[in-house]
BALO-713247 format. One line per field, with one value per residue (C-alpha): residue number from 1; residue in three letters; x, y, z. Coordinates in Angstrom, 3 decimals, padded with zeros to 6 digits, m for minus. Layout:
! BALO-713247
n: (NUM; ...);
res: (Ala; ...);
u: (X; ...);
v: (Y; ...);
w: (Z; ...);
END
This chain:
! BALO-713247
n: (1; 2; 3; 4; 5; 6; 7; 8; 9; 10; 11; 12; 13; 14; 15; 16; 17; 18; 19; 20; 21; 22; 23; 24; 25; 26; 27; 28; 29; 30; 31; 32; 33; 34; 35; 36; 37; 38; 39; 40; 41; 42; 43; 44; 45; 46; 47; 48; 49; 50; 51; 52; 53; 54; 55; 56; 57; 58; 59; 60; 61; 62; 63; 64; 65; 66; 67; 68; 69; 70; 71; 72; 73; 74; 75; 76; 77; 78; 79; 80; 81; 82; 83; 84; 85; 86; 87; 88; 89; 90; 91; 92; 93; 94; 95; 96; 97; 98; 99; 100; 101; 102; 103; 104; 105; 106; 107; 108; 109; 110; 111; 112; 113; 114; 115; 116; 117; 118; 119; 120; 121; 122; 123; 124; 125; 126; 127; 128; 129; 130; 131; 132; 133; 134; 135; 136; 137; 138; 139; 140; 141; 142; 143; 144; 145);
res: (Met; Thr; Gly; Thr; Pro; Glu; Thr; Ala; Ser; Phe; Ala; Met; Asn; Thr; Ala; Glu; Ser; Val; Arg; Trp; Leu; Val; Phe; Asn; Val; Val; Ile; Ala; Leu; Phe; Pro; Ile; Trp; Ala; Ala; Gln; Ile; Val; Arg; Phe; Ala; Thr; His; Thr; Glu; Gly; Ser; Phe; Ala; Glu; Ser; Ile; Arg; Glu; Gly; Asp; Leu; Leu; Ile; Phe; Ala; Ser; Thr; Ile; Ser; Ala; Ser; Gly; Leu; Gly; Thr; Gly; Leu; Phe; Glu; Arg; Asp; Leu; Arg; Val; Thr; Tyr; Ile; Ala; Phe; Ala; Cys; Thr; Gly; Leu; Ile; Leu; Leu; Leu; Met; Val; Ser; Gly; Gly; Leu; Val; Phe; Ile; Ile; Met; Gln; Gly; Arg; Leu; Glu; Thr; Lys; Glu; Met; Met; His; Arg; Gly; Arg; Thr; Met; Gly; Leu; Ser; Ile; Phe; Cys; Ala; Ala; Gly; Ala; Ser; Ile; Leu; Ala; Tyr; Val; Val; Gln; Gly; Ser; Arg; Ser; Ile; Gly);
u: (113.659; 111.432; 108.023; 104.545; 102.769; 100.289; 104.060; 105.208; 102.309; 102.018; 105.590; 104.864; 101.469; 103.280; 106.437; 104.181; 101.918; 104.805; 106.422; 103.106; 103.078; 106.553; 106.332; 102.172; 102.152; 105.366; 107.031; 104.404; 104.541; 107.838; 107.514; 105.268; 108.278; 110.432; 108.754; 109.036; 112.905; 113.130; 111.205; 112.728; 116.316; 115.184; 114.075; 110.349; 107.359; 104.654; 104.355; 103.251; 100.013; 099.804; 100.386; 097.573; 095.306; 096.704; 095.398; 098.813; 097.362; 094.772; 096.786; 098.179; 094.694; 093.896; 097.304; 096.426; 092.933; 093.843; 096.734; 093.931; 091.346; 093.936; 094.417; 090.760; 089.848; 092.591; 094.235; 091.412; 087.858; 085.375; 082.801; 084.633; 081.941; 084.709; 087.383; 084.179; 083.029; 086.608; 086.858; 083.665; 085.007; 088.216; 086.036; 084.386; 087.347; 088.960; 086.210; 086.075; 089.549; 090.044; 087.112; 088.612; 091.732; 089.888; 088.143; 091.632; 093.223; 090.399; 090.260; 094.145; 093.636; 091.232; 092.408; 090.091; 089.431; 086.665; 086.893; 087.254; 090.990; 090.190; 087.044; 090.305; 092.515; 089.766; 088.733; 092.300; 093.397; 090.336; 090.556; 093.998; 093.129; 090.294; 092.190; 095.330; 092.676; 090.382; 093.906; 095.189; 092.234; 092.727; 096.324; 097.958; 095.583; 096.143; 096.126; 092.544; 091.170);
v: (092.802; 094.012; 096.010; 095.152; 096.287; 098.861; 100.488; 100.772; 102.048; 104.274; 105.666; 106.847; 108.166; 110.351; 111.360; 112.223; 114.562; 116.274; 116.446; 118.060; 120.554; 121.884; 122.131; 123.260; 125.809; 126.427; 127.120; 128.630; 131.079; 132.154; 135.271; 136.387; 135.645; 137.510; 140.237; 140.432; 140.124; 142.541; 145.076; 144.343; 144.509; 148.064; 149.265; 149.760; 150.120; 147.445; 144.440; 140.858; 141.489; 144.517; 142.185; 139.933; 142.620; 144.012; 140.595; 138.778; 135.708; 135.820; 135.181; 132.291; 131.136; 131.675; 129.551; 126.642; 126.330; 126.444; 123.697; 121.316; 122.152; 120.560; 117.520; 117.020; 117.378; 115.503; 113.119; 111.806; 110.332; 112.402; 109.727; 109.500; 111.906; 113.687; 114.425; 115.512; 118.211; 118.667; 120.118; 122.304; 123.560; 124.842; 126.175; 128.500; 129.573; 130.346; 132.777; 134.280; 134.748; 136.195; 138.590; 140.024; 140.465; 141.898; 144.578; 144.859; 146.001; 147.976; 149.832; 151.038; 151.663; 154.201; 155.513; 154.652; 151.980; 149.511; 146.755; 146.738; 145.964; 144.099; 141.889; 141.326; 139.767; 137.694; 136.615; 136.126; 133.900; 132.235; 131.427; 130.252; 128.237; 126.225; 126.304; 124.414; 121.958; 121.110; 120.904; 118.542; 116.230; 116.222; 116.292; 114.888; 112.018; 109.787; 106.786; 107.519; 107.545);
w: (141.839; 139.052; 140.184; 139.068; 136.211; 137.985; 139.390; 136.144; 134.586; 137.702; 136.968; 133.783; 134.751; 137.050; 134.586; 131.951; 134.450; 135.306; 131.688; 130.899; 134.053; 133.405; 129.696; 129.205; 131.816; 133.775; 130.581; 129.101; 131.959; 131.347; 129.480; 132.971; 134.795; 132.238; 132.200; 136.318; 136.001; 133.684; 135.372; 138.933; 136.945; 135.557; 139.087; 136.555; 138.412; 138.349; 140.449; 138.981; 140.221; 138.059; 134.861; 136.124; 135.884; 133.138; 131.433; 130.509; 132.311; 129.522; 126.599; 128.394; 129.012; 125.427; 124.388; 126.890; 125.888; 122.057; 122.570; 124.421; 122.066; 119.318; 121.304; 122.174; 118.474; 116.709; 119.101; 121.777; 121.463; 122.240; 122.930; 126.078; 128.229; 130.661; 126.936; 125.430; 129.129; 129.065; 124.759; 125.266; 128.606; 126.594; 123.864; 126.477; 128.131; 125.054; 123.821; 127.168; 127.229; 124.120; 124.164; 127.935; 125.919; 122.671; 125.324; 127.413; 123.994; 123.056; 126.057; 125.456; 122.442; 122.979; 126.621; 128.606; 131.035; 129.888; 132.981; 136.237; 137.155; 140.043; 138.169; 135.430; 138.238; 138.991; 135.987; 134.694; 137.185; 136.542; 133.481; 133.271; 136.291; 134.232; 131.341; 132.856; 134.842; 131.447; 129.288; 131.793; 131.769; 127.901; 127.051; 130.561; 131.473; 128.061; 130.645; 131.759; 128.432);
END
């Protein structure tokens, strides 16, 4: 008994989506997880929320934005409206997350806090989630466009 072409296509798209999720998101977040494991193992103060407040997710957002943008610009057809829209969003998120990393690092170098930590946490989560969704539209959804 063989499946229909639609079933095979759905299975292949699902496998590609899972592969994208595992390698582009889960493994990309490994440094943040590793830092938490080290903090826990060495009984060092700090929590996962603290690392997000410090902007760790902004580096992830910048990386996944750049990766999605590279795929969008060089491997996808920008004449497809949703690809062009996603690439524009990735450019914006890359600029925002990169700028926020610079502001956070500048504040650390000058030993003063330049941004409210709660705002940094919210922006970090927003940038990481937005970059993940838009990068998936460009990279992980190859069967759509």
